[in-house]
C-alpha positions, 0 to 999 in steps of 0.5 A, spaced: 732 233 925 731 234 918 738 236 917 741 229 920 736 225 916 739 229 909 746 228 911 745 220 913 742 219 906 747 223 903 753 219 905 749 212 903 751 210 895 746 210 890 743 203 888 741 202 881 735 199 878 737 192 881 739 194 888 746 194 887 750 199 889 753 204 884 760 205 887 762 199 885 767 198 879 764 191 877 757 193 878 751 189 874 748 192 868 742 196 869 736 194 865 737 200 860 744 198 858 742 190 858 737 192 852 742 194 847 744 188 845 745 180 846 750 176 850 755 172 848 751 166 850 745 168 847 748 169 840 751 162 841 745 158 842 742 162 836 747 160 832 747 153 834 739 153 833 740 156 826 746 150 824 741 145 826 735 148 822 740 148 816 743 141 816 736 139 816 734 143 810 740 140 806 739 133 808 732 134 806 734 137 799 739 132 798 734 126 799 729 130 794 734 130 789 736 123 790 728 121 789 727 126 783 733 122 780 730 115 781 723 117 778 727 120 772 730 113 771 723 110 772 720 114 768 725 113 762 724 106 763 717 106 763 717 110 756 722 105 753 717 099 756 711 102 753 715 103 746 717 096 746 710 093 748 707 097 742 713 095 737 712 087 740 704 088 739 705 090 732 710 084 730 706 079 727 712 074 726 713 074 734 715 067 736 710 064 740 712 060 747 719 062 747 723 068 750 726 073 746 730 078 749 735 084 747 739 090 750 737 097 749 742 101 746 745 106 751 746 112 746 739 112 744 735 110 750 740 114 755 739 108 760 744 101 761 738 096 760 734 091 756 728 087 755 725 080 755 718 078 752 714 072 751 708 071 747 703 065 749 696 063 747 692 066 753 685 064 751 682 060 745 676 057 742 674 049 743 674 048 736 682 050 734 682 051 726 686 055 722 683 062 721 680 062 728 681 068 733 685 067 739 687 071 745 694 072 746 698 075 752 705 078 751 709 079 757 714 084 757 720 085 763 724 091 762 730 092 766 735 097 767 741 099 772 740 104 777 747 105 780 749 098 782 742 095 783 738 092 777 731 095 777 725 091 773 719 093 770 714 088 768 708 089 763 703 085 760 698 086 754 693 082 750 692 082 743 687 078 738 690 074 733 688 068 728 691 061 728 696 061 723 696 055 717 699 049 719 706 051 715 707 057 720 705 054 727 711 056 730 710 064 729 704 068 732 698 069 728 695 075 725 693 081 729 
């Protein structure tokens, strides 16, 4: 009987780890053979995931560069506005209650733009006589071109001045 059992098992083909018969020419890969590399489908999925990640990173990089350029323009306009405000605050001959404006020189300022300002009396004492101190407000708007868009930065400052004699009524007082 033992001889019959051994003969019966000897005639059967051997099965691999997944149970498929080893004598077939198109047999499935065993666990050992499959763990040696990736399938084409796995490689395509990994490539697609990496492509999506790279596109997202490049889009964020582009947005960051655009924001940095915009902030650089804004910083330049802020510096120009501060410089112009200081210059106007020190100008004792600045006309009151009139709008004055000019353009910035693109060669020196690095920006295409300009400014407009207005000086007015903000607060004065009840008794207005020449030589009395008053508070003046200076409003300044600086504009610049950012591509096709016009951007505006507004500032205001105050200074103490004296009321000028009647012959100089059209000009600002002395700071």
